[in-house]
Chimera marker file (.cmm) of the C-alpha trace (Angstrom):
<marker_set name="trace">
<marker id="1" x="-7.908" y="-10.820" z="-12.269" r="1" g="1" b="0" radius="0.5"/>
<marker id="2" x="-4.546" y="-10.276" z="-13.991" r="1" g="1" b="0" radius="0.5"/>
<marker id="3" x="-2.646" y="-6.597" z="-12.391" r="1" g="1" b="0" radius="0.5"/>
<marker id="4" x="0.123" y="-5.205" z="-14.644" r="1" g="1" b="0" radius="0.5"/>
<marker id="5" x="2.682" y="-3.899" z="-11.463" r="1" g="1" b="0" radius="0.5"/>
<marker id="6" x="3.776" y="-0.586" z="-12.225" r="1" g="1" b="0" radius="0.5"/>
<marker id="7" x="7.232" y="-0.744" z="-10.793" r="1" g="1" b="0" radius="0.5"/>
<marker id="8" x="9.232" y="2.511" z="-10.799" r="1" g="1" b="0" radius="0.5"/>
<marker id="9" x="12.910" y="3.028" z="-10.052" r="1" g="1" b="0" radius="0.5"/>
<marker id="10" x="12.912" y="5.018" z="-6.516" r="1" g="1" b="0" radius="0.5"/>
<marker id="11" x="16.246" y="6.817" z="-7.644" r="1" g="1" b="0" radius="0.5"/>
<marker id="12" x="14.669" y="10.266" z="-8.402" r="1" g="1" b="0" radius="0.5"/>
<marker id="13" x="12.150" y="10.210" z="-6.018" r="1" g="1" b="0" radius="0.5"/>
<marker id="14" x="11.958" y="11.737" z="-2.559" r="1" g="1" b="0" radius="0.5"/>
<marker id="15" x="10.594" y="9.163" z="-0.343" r="1" g="1" b="0" radius="0.5"/>
<marker id="16" x="8.844" y="9.772" z="3.466" r="1" g="1" b="0" radius="0.5"/>
<marker id="17" x="9.146" y="6.729" z="5.254" r="1" g="1" b="0" radius="0.5"/>
<marker id="18" x="6.368" y="5.258" z="8.178" r="1" g="1" b="0" radius="0.5"/>
<marker id="19" x="7.138" y="2.176" z="10.362" r="1" g="1" b="0" radius="0.5"/>
<marker id="20" x="3.831" y="0.156" z="10.101" r="1" g="1" b="0" radius="0.5"/>
<marker id="21" x="4.212" y="-2.926" z="12.612" r="1" g="1" b="0" radius="0.5"/>
<marker id="22" x="7.051" y="-3.781" z="14.718" r="1" g="1" b="0" radius="0.5"/>
<marker id="23" x="7.126" y="-7.329" z="16.075" r="1" g="1" b="0" radius="0.5"/>
<marker id="24" x="9.232" y="-9.229" z="18.203" r="1" g="1" b="0" radius="0.5"/>
<marker id="25" x="9.609" y="-13.311" z="17.811" r="1" g="1" b="0" radius="0.5"/>
<marker id="26" x="10.621" y="-15.772" z="20.086" r="1" g="1" b="0" radius="0.5"/>
<marker id="27" x="12.344" y="-19.147" z="19.048" r="1" g="1" b="0" radius="0.5"/>
<marker id="28" x="12.496" y="-21.618" z="22.191" r="1" g="1" b="0" radius="0.5"/>
<marker id="29" x="15.988" y="-23.190" z="21.807" r="1" g="1" b="0" radius="0.5"/>
<marker id="30" x="18.031" y="-25.050" z="25.004" r="1" g="1" b="0" radius="0.5"/>
<marker id="31" x="19.366" y="-22.553" z="27.218" r="1" g="1" b="0" radius="0.5"/>
<marker id="32" x="16.352" y="-19.841" z="26.875" r="1" g="1" b="0" radius="0.5"/>
<marker id="33" x="14.529" y="-17.921" z="24.446" r="1" g="1" b="0" radius="0.5"/>
<marker id="34" x="15.881" y="-16.010" z="21.162" r="1" g="1" b="0" radius="0.5"/>
<marker id="35" x="14.212" y="-12.943" z="20.770" r="1" g="1" b="0" radius="0.5"/>
<marker id="36" x="14.306" y="-11.515" z="16.914" r="1" g="1" b="0" radius="0.5"/>
<marker id="37" x="12.185" y="-9.003" z="15.450" r="1" g="1" b="0" radius="0.5"/>
<marker id="38" x="10.759" y="-8.190" z="11.988" r="1" g="1" b="0" radius="0.5"/>
<marker id="39" x="8.972" y="-4.931" z="10.721" r="1" g="1" b="0" radius="0.5"/>
<marker id="40" x="6.682" y="-3.738" z="8.270" r="1" g="1" b="0" radius="0.5"/>
<marker id="41" x="7.243" y="-0.638" z="6.475" r="1" g="1" b="0" radius="0.5"/>
<marker id="42" x="5.790" y="1.563" z="3.878" r="1" g="1" b="0" radius="0.5"/>
<marker id="43" x="7.761" y="4.535" z="1.949" r="1" g="1" b="0" radius="0.5"/>
<marker id="44" x="5.929" y="7.045" z="-1.167" r="1" g="1" b="0" radius="0.5"/>
<marker id="45" x="6.417" y="10.652" z="-2.289" r="1" g="1" b="0" radius="0.5"/>
<marker id="46" x="2.804" y="11.885" z="-1.468" r="1" g="1" b="0" radius="0.5"/>
<marker id="47" x="2.866" y="12.173" z="-5.622" r="1" g="1" b="0" radius="0.5"/>
<marker id="48" x="1.191" y="8.704" z="-6.687" r="1" g="1" b="0" radius="0.5"/>
<marker id="49" x="3.936" y="7.026" z="-6.010" r="1" g="1" b="0" radius="0.5"/>
<marker id="50" x="4.074" y="4.192" z="-2.744" r="1" g="1" b="0" radius="0.5"/>
<marker id="51" x="5.749" y="1.170" z="-1.895" r="1" g="1" b="0" radius="0.5"/>
<marker id="52" x="5.864" y="-1.616" z="1.121" r="1" g="1" b="0" radius="0.5"/>
<marker id="53" x="8.683" y="-3.809" z="2.084" r="1" g="1" b="0" radius="0.5"/>
<marker id="54" x="9.021" y="-6.326" z="5.158" r="1" g="1" b="0" radius="0.5"/>
<marker id="55" x="12.670" y="-6.669" z="6.893" r="1" g="1" b="0" radius="0.5"/>
<marker id="56" x="13.677" y="-9.518" z="9.734" r="1" g="1" b="0" radius="0.5"/>
<marker id="57" x="16.592" y="-8.965" z="12.503" r="1" g="1" b="0" radius="0.5"/>
<marker id="58" x="18.392" y="-9.487" z="15.365" r="1" g="1" b="0" radius="0.5"/>
<marker id="59" x="18.085" y="-5.955" z="16.596" r="1" g="1" b="0" radius="0.5"/>
<marker id="60" x="15.054" y="-3.200" z="16.219" r="1" g="1" b="0" radius="0.5"/>
<marker id="61" x="17.006" y="-0.866" z="14.358" r="1" g="1" b="0" radius="0.5"/>
<marker id="62" x="18.278" y="-3.222" z="11.643" r="1" g="1" b="0" radius="0.5"/>
<marker id="63" x="15.054" y="-5.241" z="11.230" r="1" g="1" b="0" radius="0.5"/>
<marker id="64" x="13.392" y="-0.785" z="10.676" r="1" g="1" b="0" radius="0.5"/>
<marker id="65" x="16.336" y="-0.604" z="7.690" r="1" g="1" b="0" radius="0.5"/>
<marker id="66" x="16.107" y="-3.696" z="6.100" r="1" g="1" b="0" radius="0.5"/>
<marker id="67" x="12.567" y="-2.855" z="5.766" r="1" g="1" b="0" radius="0.5"/>
<marker id="68" x="12.819" y="0.398" z="4.293" r="1" g="1" b="0" radius="0.5"/>
<marker id="69" x="15.628" y="-0.816" z="1.781" r="1" g="1" b="0" radius="0.5"/>
<marker id="70" x="13.089" y="-3.648" z="0.934" r="1" g="1" b="0" radius="0.5"/>
<marker id="71" x="10.205" y="-1.113" z="0.672" r="1" g="1" b="0" radius="0.5"/>
<marker id="72" x="12.070" y="1.398" z="-1.583" r="1" g="1" b="0" radius="0.5"/>
<marker id="73" x="12.517" y="-2.199" z="-4.141" r="1" g="1" b="0" radius="0.5"/>
<marker id="74" x="8.927" y="-2.415" z="-4.393" r="1" g="1" b="0" radius="0.5"/>
<marker id="75" x="7.731" y="1.013" z="-5.423" r="1" g="1" b="0" radius="0.5"/>
<marker id="76" x="4.568" y="1.334" z="-7.532" r="1" g="1" b="0" radius="0.5"/>
<marker id="77" x="2.709" y="4.025" z="-9.302" r="1" g="1" b="0" radius="0.5"/>
<marker id="78" x="-0.750" y="4.555" z="-8.533" r="1" g="1" b="0" radius="0.5"/>
<marker id="79" x="-3.286" y="6.049" z="-10.615" r="1" g="1" b="0" radius="0.5"/>
<marker id="80" x="-5.029" y="9.101" z="-8.636" r="1" g="1" b="0" radius="0.5"/>
<marker id="81" x="-7.226" y="12.218" z="-9.445" r="1" g="1" b="0" radius="0.5"/>
<marker id="82" x="-7.257" y="15.267" z="-7.583" r="1" g="1" b="0" radius="0.5"/>
<marker id="83" x="-6.316" y="14.126" z="-4.079" r="1" g="1" b="0" radius="0.5"/>
<marker id="84" x="-8.466" y="10.743" z="-4.449" r="1" g="1" b="0" radius="0.5"/>
<marker id="85" x="-8.857" y="7.375" z="-5.752" r="1" g="1" b="0" radius="0.5"/>
<marker id="86" x="-10.236" y="7.612" z="-9.581" r="1" g="1" b="0" radius="0.5"/>
<marker id="87" x="-13.547" y="4.892" z="-8.609" r="1" g="1" b="0" radius="0.5"/>
<marker id="88" x="-14.517" y="1.963" z="-6.232" r="1" g="1" b="0" radius="0.5"/>
<marker id="89" x="-12.322" y="-1.033" z="-6.378" r="1" g="1" b="0" radius="0.5"/>
<marker id="90" x="-11.994" y="-3.944" z="-3.804" r="1" g="1" b="0" radius="0.5"/>
<marker id="91" x="-8.106" y="-5.220" z="-3.083" r="1" g="1" b="0" radius="0.5"/>
<marker id="92" x="-7.259" y="-8.693" z="-1.967" r="1" g="1" b="0" radius="0.5"/>
<marker id="93" x="-4.511" y="-10.642" z="-0.317" r="1" g="1" b="0" radius="0.5"/>
<marker id="94" x="-4.821" y="-14.152" z="1.104" r="1" g="1" b="0" radius="0.5"/>
<marker id="95" x="-7.840" y="-13.595" z="3.686" r="1" g="1" b="0" radius="0.5"/>
<marker id="96" x="-7.781" y="-10.060" z="4.318" r="1" g="1" b="0" radius="0.5"/>
<marker id="97" x="-10.077" y="-7.521" z="1.991" r="1" g="1" b="0" radius="0.5"/>
<marker id="98" x="-9.715" y="-3.845" z="2.512" r="1" g="1" b="0" radius="0.5"/>
<marker id="99" x="-12.573" y="-1.729" z="-0.016" r="1" g="1" b="0" radius="0.5"/>
<marker id="100" x="-11.918" y="1.793" z="-1.030" r="1" g="1" b="0" radius="0.5"/>
<marker id="101" x="-14.061" y="4.525" z="-1.974" r="1" g="1" b="0" radius="0.5"/>
<marker id="102" x="-13.423" y="7.677" z="-3.285" r="1" g="1" b="0" radius="0.5"/>
<marker id="103" x="-14.206" y="10.387" z="-1.661" r="1" g="1" b="0" radius="0.5"/>
<marker id="104" x="-15.320" y="14.331" z="-1.302" r="1" g="1" b="0" radius="0.5"/>
<marker id="105" x="-12.995" y="17.097" z="-0.922" r="1" g="1" b="0" radius="0.5"/>
<marker id="106" x="-12.434" y="17.110" z="2.998" r="1" g="1" b="0" radius="0.5"/>
<marker id="107" x="-13.600" y="14.458" z="4.407" r="1" g="1" b="0" radius="0.5"/>
<marker id="108" x="-9.873" y="12.691" z="4.738" r="1" g="1" b="0" radius="0.5"/>
<marker id="109" x="-8.330" y="9.556" z="5.361" r="1" g="1" b="0" radius="0.5"/>
<marker id="110" x="-11.635" y="7.483" z="7.108" r="1" g="1" b="0" radius="0.5"/>
<marker id="111" x="-9.241" y="4.137" z="7.420" r="1" g="1" b="0" radius="0.5"/>
<marker id="112" x="-7.518" y="1.891" z="9.826" r="1" g="1" b="0" radius="0.5"/>
<marker id="113" x="-3.721" y="2.628" z="11.178" r="1" g="1" b="0" radius="0.5"/>
<marker id="114" x="-2.402" y="0.085" z="8.462" r="1" g="1" b="0" radius="0.5"/>
<marker id="115" x="-4.104" y="1.230" z="5.365" r="1" g="1" b="0" radius="0.5"/>
<marker id="116" x="-3.773" y="4.367" z="6.512" r="1" g="1" b="0" radius="0.5"/>
<marker id="117" x="0.062" y="4.568" z="6.415" r="1" g="1" b="0" radius="0.5"/>
<marker id="118" x="-0.575" y="3.573" z="2.738" r="1" g="1" b="0" radius="0.5"/>
<marker id="119" x="-2.928" y="5.760" z="1.916" r="1" g="1" b="0" radius="0.5"/>
<marker id="120" x="-0.871" y="9.163" z="3.845" r="1" g="1" b="0" radius="0.5"/>
<marker id="121" x="2.729" y="7.585" z="1.647" r="1" g="1" b="0" radius="0.5"/>
<marker id="122" x="0.663" y="7.516" z="-1.839" r="1" g="1" b="0" radius="0.5"/>
<marker id="123" x="-0.594" y="11.084" z="-1.693" r="1" g="1" b="0" radius="0.5"/>
<marker id="124" x="-4.251" y="10.129" z="-1.199" r="1" g="1" b="0" radius="0.5"/>
<marker id="125" x="-6.028" y="12.240" z="1.255" r="1" g="1" b="0" radius="0.5"/>
<marker id="126" x="-9.998" y="12.180" z="0.620" r="1" g="1" b="0" radius="0.5"/>
<marker id="127" x="-10.726" y="8.528" z="0.982" r="1" g="1" b="0" radius="0.5"/>
<marker id="128" x="-13.370" y="5.807" z="2.579" r="1" g="1" b="0" radius="0.5"/>
<marker id="129" x="-11.866" y="2.212" z="3.439" r="1" g="1" b="0" radius="0.5"/>
<marker id="130" x="-13.145" y="-0.513" z="5.444" r="1" g="1" b="0" radius="0.5"/>
<marker id="131" x="-10.798" y="-3.254" z="5.847" r="1" g="1" b="0" radius="0.5"/>
<marker id="132" x="-12.590" y="-7.043" z="6.709" r="1" g="1" b="0" radius="0.5"/>
<marker id="133" x="-10.930" y="-10.357" z="7.096" r="1" g="1" b="0" radius="0.5"/>
<marker id="134" x="-7.486" y="-10.817" z="8.508" r="1" g="1" b="0" radius="0.5"/>
<marker id="135" x="-6.281" y="-8.220" z="10.972" r="1" g="1" b="0" radius="0.5"/>
<marker id="136" x="-2.495" y="-8.848" z="10.362" r="1" g="1" b="0" radius="0.5"/>
<marker id="137" x="-0.893" y="-5.701" z="8.848" r="1" g="1" b="0" radius="0.5"/>
<marker id="138" x="1.204" y="-7.336" z="6.601" r="1" g="1" b="0" radius="0.5"/>
<marker id="139" x="-1.840" y="-8.738" z="5.117" r="1" g="1" b="0" radius="0.5"/>
<marker id="140" x="-3.689" y="-5.478" z="5.245" r="1" g="1" b="0" radius="0.5"/>
<marker id="141" x="-1.064" y="-3.267" z="3.578" r="1" g="1" b="0" radius="0.5"/>
<marker id="142" x="-0.427" y="-5.563" z="0.812" r="1" g="1" b="0" radius="0.5"/>
<marker id="143" x="-4.243" y="-5.890" z="0.240" r="1" g="1" b="0" radius="0.5"/>
<marker id="144" x="-4.485" y="-2.017" z="-0.128" r="1" g="1" b="0" radius="0.5"/>
<marker id="145" x="-1.443" y="-2.648" z="-2.367" r="1" g="1" b="0" radius="0.5"/>
<marker id="146" x="-2.891" y="-4.396" z="-4.363" r="1" g="1" b="0" radius="0.5"/>
<marker id="147" x="-6.367" y="-2.792" z="-4.726" r="1" g="1" b="0" radius="0.5"/>
<marker id="148" x="-4.636" y="0.313" z="-5.580" r="1" g="1" b="0" radius="0.5"/>
<marker id="149" x="-2.845" y="-1.510" z="-8.417" r="1" g="1" b="0" radius="0.5"/>
<marker id="150" x="-6.066" y="-2.214" z="-9.505" r="1" g="1" b="0" radius="0.5"/>
<marker id="151" x="-7.269" y="1.282" z="-10.368" r="1" g="1" b="0" radius="0.5"/>
<marker id="152" x="-7.541" y="2.508" z="-13.835" r="1" g="1" b="0" radius="0.5"/>
<marker id="153" x="-7.642" y="6.000" z="-15.663" r="1" g="1" b="0" radius="0.5"/>
<marker id="154" x="-9.822" y="7.197" z="-17.895" r="1" g="1" b="0" radius="0.5"/>
<marker id="155" x="-7.481" y="6.953" z="-20.962" r="1" g="1" b="0" radius="0.5"/>
<marker id="156" x="-6.372" y="3.378" z="-19.803" r="1" g="1" b="0" radius="0.5"/>
<marker id="157" x="-10.135" y="2.401" z="-19.391" r="1" g="1" b="0" radius="0.5"/>
<marker id="158" x="-11.089" y="3.549" z="-22.680" r="1" g="1" b="0" radius="0.5"/>
<marker id="159" x="-7.439" y="2.019" z="-24.316" r="1" g="1" b="0" radius="0.5"/>
<marker id="160" x="-8.851" y="-1.400" z="-22.659" r="1" g="1" b="0" radius="0.5"/>
<marker id="161" x="-12.638" y="-1.110" z="-23.941" r="1" g="1" b="0" radius="0.5"/>
<marker id="162" x="-11.314" y="0.163" z="-27.304" r="1" g="1" b="0" radius="0.5"/>
<marker id="163" x="-13.790" y="3.209" z="-27.279" r="1" g="1" b="0" radius="0.5"/>
<marker id="164" x="-13.440" y="6.847" z="-26.860" r="1" g="1" b="0" radius="0.5"/>
<marker id="165" x="-13.298" y="8.522" z="-23.704" r="1" g="1" b="0" radius="0.5"/>
<marker id="166" x="-16.437" y="10.546" z="-24.630" r="1" g="1" b="0" radius="0.5"/>
<marker id="167" x="-18.470" y="7.115" z="-25.185" r="1" g="1" b="0" radius="0.5"/>
<marker id="168" x="-17.686" y="5.983" z="-21.242" r="1" g="1" b="0" radius="0.5"/>
<marker id="169" x="-19.821" y="8.267" z="-20.421" r="1" g="1" b="0" radius="0.5"/>
<marker id="170" x="-22.734" y="7.421" z="-22.077" r="1" g="1" b="0" radius="0.5"/>
<link id1="1" id2="2" r="1" g="1" b="0" radius="0.2"/>
<link id1="2" id2="3" r="1" g="1" b="0" radius="0.2"/>
<link id1="3" id2="4" r="1" g="1" b="0" radius="0.2"/>
<link id1="4" id2="5" r="1" g="1" b="0" radius="0.2"/>
<link id1="5" id2="6" r="1" g="1" b="0" radius="0.2"/>
<link id1="6" id2="7" r="1" g="1" b="0" radius="0.2"/>
<link id1="7" id2="8" r="1" g="1" b="0" radius="0.2"/>
<link id1="8" id2="9" r="1" g="1" b="0" radius="0.2"/>
<link id1="9" id2="10" r="1" g="1" b="0" radius="0.2"/>
<link id1="10" id2="11" r="1" g="1" b="0" radius="0.2"/>
<link id1="11" id2="12" r="1" g="1" b="0" radius="0.2"/>
<link id1="12" id2="13" r="1" g="1" b="0" radius="0.2"/>
<link id1="13" id2="14" r="1" g="1" b="0" radius="0.2"/>
<link id1="14" id2="15" r="1" g="1" b="0" radius="0.2"/>
<link id1="15" id2="16" r="1" g="1" b="0" radius="0.2"/>
<link id1="16" id2="17" r="1" g="1" b="0" radius="0.2"/>
<link id1="17" id2="18" r="1" g="1" b="0" radius="0.2"/>
<link id1="18" id2="19" r="1" g="1" b="0" radius="0.2"/>
<link id1="19" id2="20" r="1" g="1" b="0" radius="0.2"/>
<link id1="20" id2="21" r="1" g="1" b="0" radius="0.2"/>
<link id1="21" id2="22" r="1" g="1" b="0" radius="0.2"/>
<link id1="22" id2="23" r="1" g="1" b="0" radius="0.2"/>
<link id1="23" id2="24" r="1" g="1" b="0" radius="0.2"/>
<link id1="24" id2="25" r="1" g="1" b="0" radius="0.2"/>
<link id1="25" id2="26" r="1" g="1" b="0" radius="0.2"/>
<link id1="26" id2="27" r="1" g="1" b="0" radius="0.2"/>
<link id1="27" id2="28" r="1" g="1" b="0" radius="0.2"/>
<link id1="28" id2="29" r="1" g="1" b="0" radius="0.2"/>
<link id1="29" id2="30" r="1" g="1" b="0" radius="0.2"/>
<link id1="30" id2="31" r="1" g="1" b="0" radius="0.2"/>
<link id1="31" id2="32" r="1" g="1" b="0" radius="0.2"/>
<link id1="32" id2="33" r="1" g="1" b="0" radius="0.2"/>
<link id1="33" id2="34" r="1" g="1" b="0" radius="0.2"/>
<link id1="34" id2="35" r="1" g="1" b="0" radius="0.2"/>
<link id1="35" id2="36" r="1" g="1" b="0" radius="0.2"/>
<link id1="36" id2="37" r="1" g="1" b="0" radius="0.2"/>
<link id1="37" id2="38" r="1" g="1" b="0" radius="0.2"/>
<link id1="38" id2="39" r="1" g="1" b="0" radius="0.2"/>
<link id1="39" id2="40" r="1" g="1" b="0" radius="0.2"/>
<link id1="40" id2="41" r="1" g="1" b="0" radius="0.2"/>
<link id1="41" id2="42" r="1" g="1" b="0" radius="0.2"/>
<link id1="42" id2="43" r="1" g="1" b="0" radius="0.2"/>
<link id1="43" id2="44" r="1" g="1" b="0" radius="0.2"/>
<link id1="44" id2="45" r="1" g="1" b="0" radius="0.2"/>
<link id1="45" id2="46" r="1" g="1" b="0" radius="0.2"/>
<link id1="46" id2="47" r="1" g="1" b="0" radius="0.2"/>
<link id1="47" id2="48" r="1" g="1" b="0" radius="0.2"/>
<link id1="48" id2="49" r="1" g="1" b="0" radius="0.2"/>
<link id1="49" id2="50" r="1" g="1" b="0" radius="0.2"/>
<link id1="50" id2="51" r="1" g="1" b="0" radius="0.2"/>
<link id1="51" id2="52" r="1" g="1" b="0" radius="0.2"/>
<link id1="52" id2="53" r="1" g="1" b="0" radius="0.2"/>
<link id1="53" id2="54" r="1" g="1" b="0" radius="0.2"/>
<link id1="54" id2="55" r="1" g="1" b="0" radius="0.2"/>
<link id1="55" id2="56" r="1" g="1" b="0" radius="0.2"/>
<link id1="56" id2="57" r="1" g="1" b="0" radius="0.2"/>
<link id1="57" id2="58" r="1" g="1" b="0" radius="0.2"/>
<link id1="58" id2="59" r="1" g="1" b="0" radius="0.2"/>
<link id1="59" id2="60" r="1" g="1" b="0" radius="0.2"/>
<link id1="60" id2="61" r="1" g="1" b="0" radius="0.2"/>
<link id1="61" id2="62" r="1" g="1" b="0" radius="0.2"/>
<link id1="62" id2="63" r="1" g="1" b="0" radius="0.2"/>
<link id1="63" id2="64" r="1" g="1" b="0" radius="0.2"/>
<link id1="64" id2="65" r="1" g="1" b="0" radius="0.2"/>
<link id1="65" id2="66" r="1" g="1" b="0" radius="0.2"/>
<link id1="66" id2="67" r="1" g="1" b="0" radius="0.2"/>
<link id1="67" id2="68" r="1" g="1" b="0" radius="0.2"/>
<link id1="68" id2="69" r="1" g="1" b="0" radius="0.2"/>
<link id1="69" id2="70" r="1" g="1" b="0" radius="0.2"/>
<link id1="70" id2="71" r="1" g="1" b="0" radius="0.2"/>
<link id1="71" id2="72" r="1" g="1" b="0" radius="0.2"/>
<link id1="72" id2="73" r="1" g="1" b="0" radius="0.2"/>
<link id1="73" id2="74" r="1" g="1" b="0" radius="0.2"/>
<link id1="74" id2="75" r="1" g="1" b="0" radius="0.2"/>
<link id1="75" id2="76" r="1" g="1" b="0" radius="0.2"/>
<link id1="76" id2="77" r="1" g="1" b="0" radius="0.2"/>
<link id1="77" id2="78" r="1" g="1" b="0" radius="0.2"/>
<link id1="78" id2="79" r="1" g="1" b="0" radius="0.2"/>
<link id1="79" id2="80" r="1" g="1" b="0" radius="0.2"/>
<link id1="80" id2="81" r="1" g="1" b="0" radius="0.2"/>
<link id1="81" id2="82" r="1" g="1" b="0" radius="0.2"/>
<link id1="82" id2="83" r="1" g="1" b="0" radius="0.2"/>
<link id1="83" id2="84" r="1" g="1" b="0" radius="0.2"/>
<link id1="84" id2="85" r="1" g="1" b="0" radius="0.2"/>
<link id1="85" id2="86" r="1" g="1" b="0" radius="0.2"/>
<link id1="86" id2="87" r="1" g="1" b="0" radius="0.2"/>
<link id1="87" id2="88" r="1" g="1" b="0" radius="0.2"/>
<link id1="88" id2="89" r="1" g="1" b="0" radius="0.2"/>
<link id1="89" id2="90" r="1" g="1" b="0" radius="0.2"/>
<link id1="90" id2="91" r="1" g="1" b="0" radius="0.2"/>
<link id1="91" id2="92" r="1" g="1" b="0" radius="0.2"/>
<link id1="92" id2="93" r="1" g="1" b="0" radius="0.2"/>
<link id1="93" id2="94" r="1" g="1" b="0" radius="0.2"/>
<link id1="94" id2="95" r="1" g="1" b="0" radius="0.2"/>
<link id1="95" id2="96" r="1" g="1" b="0" radius="0.2"/>
<link id1="96" id2="97" r="1" g="1" b="0" radius="0.2"/>
<link id1="97" id2="98" r="1" g="1" b="0" radius="0.2"/>
<link id1="98" id2="99" r="1" g="1" b="0" radius="0.2"/>
<link id1="99" id2="100" r="1" g="1" b="0" radius="0.2"/>
<link id1="100" id2="101" r="1" g="1" b="0" radius="0.2"/>
<link id1="101" id2="102" r="1" g="1" b="0" radius="0.2"/>
<link id1="102" id2="103" r="1" g="1" b="0" radius="0.2"/>
<link id1="103" id2="104" r="1" g="1" b="0" radius="0.2"/>
<link id1="104" id2="105" r="1" g="1" b="0" radius="0.2"/>
<link id1="105" id2="106" r="1" g="1" b="0" radius="0.2"/>
<link id1="106" id2="107" r="1" g="1" b="0" radius="0.2"/>
<link id1="107" id2="108" r="1" g="1" b="0" radius="0.2"/>
<link id1="108" id2="109" r="1" g="1" b="0" radius="0.2"/>
<link id1="109" id2="110" r="1" g="1" b="0" radius="0.2"/>
<link id1="110" id2="111" r="1" g="1" b="0" radius="0.2"/>
<link id1="111" id2="112" r="1" g="1" b="0" radius="0.2"/>
<link id1="112" id2="113" r="1" g="1" b="0" radius="0.2"/>
<link id1="113" id2="114" r="1" g="1" b="0" radius="0.2"/>
<link id1="114" id2="115" r="1" g="1" b="0" radius="0.2"/>
<link id1="115" id2="116" r="1" g="1" b="0" radius="0.2"/>
<link id1="116" id2="117" r="1" g="1" b="0" radius="0.2"/>
<link id1="117" id2="118" r="1" g="1" b="0" radius="0.2"/>
<link id1="118" id2="119" r="1" g="1" b="0" radius="0.2"/>
<link id1="119" id2="120" r="1" g="1" b="0" radius="0.2"/>
<link id1="120" id2="121" r="1" g="1" b="0" radius="0.2"/>
<link id1="121" id2="122" r="1" g="1" b="0" radius="0.2"/>
<link id1="122" id2="123" r="1" g="1" b="0" radius="0.2"/>
<link id1="123" id2="124" r="1" g="1" b="0" radius="0.2"/>
<link id1="124" id2="125" r="1" g="1" b="0" radius="0.2"/>
<link id1="125" id2="126" r="1" g="1" b="0" radius="0.2"/>
<link id1="126" id2="127" r="1" g="1" b="0" radius="0.2"/>
<link id1="127" id2="128" r="1" g="1" b="0" radius="0.2"/>
<link id1="128" id2="129" r="1" g="1" b="0" radius="0.2"/>
<link id1="129" id2="130" r="1" g="1" b="0" radius="0.2"/>
<link id1="130" id2="131" r="1" g="1" b="0" radius="0.2"/>
<link id1="131" id2="132" r="1" g="1" b="0" radius="0.2"/>
<link id1="132" id2="133" r="1" g="1" b="0" radius="0.2"/>
<link id1="133" id2="134" r="1" g="1" b="0" radius="0.2"/>
<link id1="134" id2="135" r="1" g="1" b="0" radius="0.2"/>
<link id1="135" id2="136" r="1" g="1" b="0" radius="0.2"/>
<link id1="136" id2="137" r="1" g="1" b="0" radius="0.2"/>
<link id1="137" id2="138" r="1" g="1" b="0" radius="0.2"/>
<link id1="138" id2="139" r="1" g="1" b="0" radius="0.2"/>
<link id1="139" id2="140" r="1" g="1" b="0" radius="0.2"/>
<link id1="140" id2="141" r="1" g="1" b="0" radius="0.2"/>
<link id1="141" id2="142" r="1" g="1" b="0" radius="0.2"/>
<link id1="142" id2="143" r="1" g="1" b="0" radius="0.2"/>
<link id1="143" id2="144" r="1" g="1" b="0" radius="0.2"/>
<link id1="144" id2="145" r="1" g="1" b="0" radius="0.2"/>
<link id1="145" id2="146" r="1" g="1" b="0" radius="0.2"/>
<link id1="146" id2="147" r="1" g="1" b="0" radius="0.2"/>
<link id1="147" id2="148" r="1" g="1" b="0" radius="0.2"/>
<link id1="148" id2="149" r="1" g="1" b="0" radius="0.2"/>
<link id1="149" id2="150" r="1" g="1" b="0" radius="0.2"/>
<link id1="150" id2="151" r="1" g="1" b="0" radius="0.2"/>
<link id1="151" id2="152" r="1" g="1" b="0" radius="0.2"/>
<link id1="152" id2="153" r="1" g="1" b="0" radius="0.2"/>
<link id1="153" id2="154" r="1" g="1" b="0" radius="0.2"/>
<link id1="154" id2="155" r="1" g="1" b="0" radius="0.2"/>
<link id1="155" id2="156" r="1" g="1" b="0" radius="0.2"/>
<link id1="156" id2="157" r="1" g="1" b="0" radius="0.2"/>
<link id1="157" id2="158" r="1" g="1" b="0" radius="0.2"/>
<link id1="158" id2="159" r="1" g="1" b="0" radius="0.2"/>
<link id1="159" id2="160" r="1" g="1" b="0" radius="0.2"/>
<link id1="160" id2="161" r="1" g="1" b="0" radius="0.2"/>
<link id1="161" id2="162" r="1" g="1" b="0" radius="0.2"/>
<link id1="162" id2="163" r="1" g="1" b="0" radius="0.2"/>
<link id1="163" id2="164" r="1" g="1" b="0" radius="0.2"/>
<link id1="164" id2="165" r="1" g="1" b="0" radius="0.2"/>
<link id1="165" id2="166" r="1" g="1" b="0" radius="0.2"/>
<link id1="166" id2="167" r="1" g="1" b="0" radius="0.2"/>
<link id1="167" id2="168" r="1" g="1" b="0" radius="0.2"/>
<link id1="168" id2="169" r="1" g="1" b="0" radius="0.2"/>
<link id1="169" id2="170" r="1" g="1" b="0" radius="0.2"/>
</marker_set>
């Protein structure tokens, strides 16, 4: 299913950041090992906007800054209903698969660290999730974003099916 991405200009949004993963990478050269770092960041305004970014540098603070800037360039609008998601959805990216289910108020975010970071920044406070396949945080975060971008509101669903909203409930 082709997903229509809803990129948003982050200039007027108050985004909070969360670093999901920092990784040290070694390159073996003639004189020994050269270390560099990469960072995975998630940004969001807790009101239906979320972005993810990845940065690489020779120093940790530079990698974090690059990942935050990349995340601010990739902010998407997510359809939410109250404090949860409108319907069940499965997000996929490479070999990672994330199952997202709406939950009753007061449930909280039942998720692993990578999925939790995305849900908190998006403004979701009640959700049930299950991550399957890859355990790589980058793939899990991208699969979560993929699932959240598949969410449709009632208006979009009725327009796609070319029927009235009241008819959707029959």
